C-alpha positions in Angstrom: 67.7 80.5 94.7 70.9 80.8 92.6 73.4 78.1 92.6 76.0 80.5 93.9 74.3 80.8 97.2 75.2 77.1 98.4 78.1 76.4 96.0 81.3 77.6 94.4 82.8 76.3 91.0 86.0 75.6 89.1 86.7 75.2 85.5 89.0 73.5 83.0 89.2 72.7 79.3 90.5 70.1 77.0 90.2 70.9 73.3 86.7 71.8 72.7 85.4 70.4 75.9 85.0 72.4 79.1 84.8 70.9 82.7 82.9 72.6 85.5 83.0 71.4 89.1 80.1 72.6 91.4 81.3 72.3 94.9 78.7 72.7 98.0 79.9 75.1 100.6 78.1 72.7 103.3 78.0 68.9 103.4 74.2 69.2 103.9 73.6 71.0 100.6 75.1 68.3 98.5 71.7 66.6 97.9 70.3 69.6 96.9 73.0 70.0 94.2 72.4 66.4 93.2 68.6 67.1 92.8 68.8 70.7 91.3 71.6 70.6 88.9 71.0 67.8 86.6 72.6 67.1 83.2 69.6 68.1 81.2 69.3 71.4 83.1 72.8 72.4 82.5 72.6 71.4 78.8 69.8 73.7 78.4 71.5 76.4 80.3 74.8 76.1 78.1 73.1 75.5 74.7 73.4 79.2 73.9 77.2 78.9 74.1 77.3 75.8 72.0 76.8 73.0 74.4 75.8 69.6 72.7 76.2 67.1 75.2 76.6 67.2 79.0 77.8 64.2 81.2 77.7 64.5 85.1 80.0 62.9 87.6 79.2 62.7 91.4 82.1 63.1 94.0 80.2 62.8 97.2 83.4 62.6 99.3 83.9 66.3 98.7 80.3 67.3 98.1 80.9 68.1 94.4 79.5 67.4 90.9 81.8 67.5 87.9 80.2 68.3 84.4 81.8 67.8 81.1 80.5 70.0 78.3 81.1 69.1 74.8 81.4 72.1 72.0 81.5 75.0 74.7 84.8 76.6 73.7 84.2 77.6 70.1 86.6 75.0 68.7 89.1 74.9 71.3 91.9 77.3 72.6 94.1 77.3 69.2 90.7 77.8 67.0 88.4 79.9 69.0 88.1 83.6 68.4 86.3 84.0 71.9 88.0 86.2 74.4 88.0 83.5 77.0 89.3 80.5 75.0 89.9 78.5 78.1 86.2 78.7 79.3 87.1 80.2 82.8 84.2 82.6 82.9 81.8 79.6 82.4 81.8 78.9 86.1 80.3 82.2 86.6 77.6 81.3 84.1 77.1 78.0 86.0 76.6 79.6 89.5 73.8 81.9 87.9 71.7 78.7 87.5 68.4 78.7 89.3 67.8 75.6 91.4 
C-alpha cells in the first residue's frame, strides 16, 4: 500500500533542512503510520536526494508524524540550483512510500 492511501503531507524548510509532516486521514490509521514509516525507512527513501539524517517526532493528538531531514535541499534556498529550493515537492515523494 502507498502512504498516500491513508495520509496526506505538508512540507517546510529551514536552510538545508526539510520538514515533512504525514497526517493520517483516519484516527485508526495512526498506528499504521507509526509502525510503517520509520526514520530508517524514510532515510533510505530520501537518500537519493541527499538526506543524511532523519529524526521523527510523534504528534498523536492529531494523528501525525513530523520528520526532520538533513541535507535534502541542495544547500538551502539561497544556495541550491534545484528547481524546488523549498522542497515542497518532497511531500509528494514521501506519499509514494510503500508501507
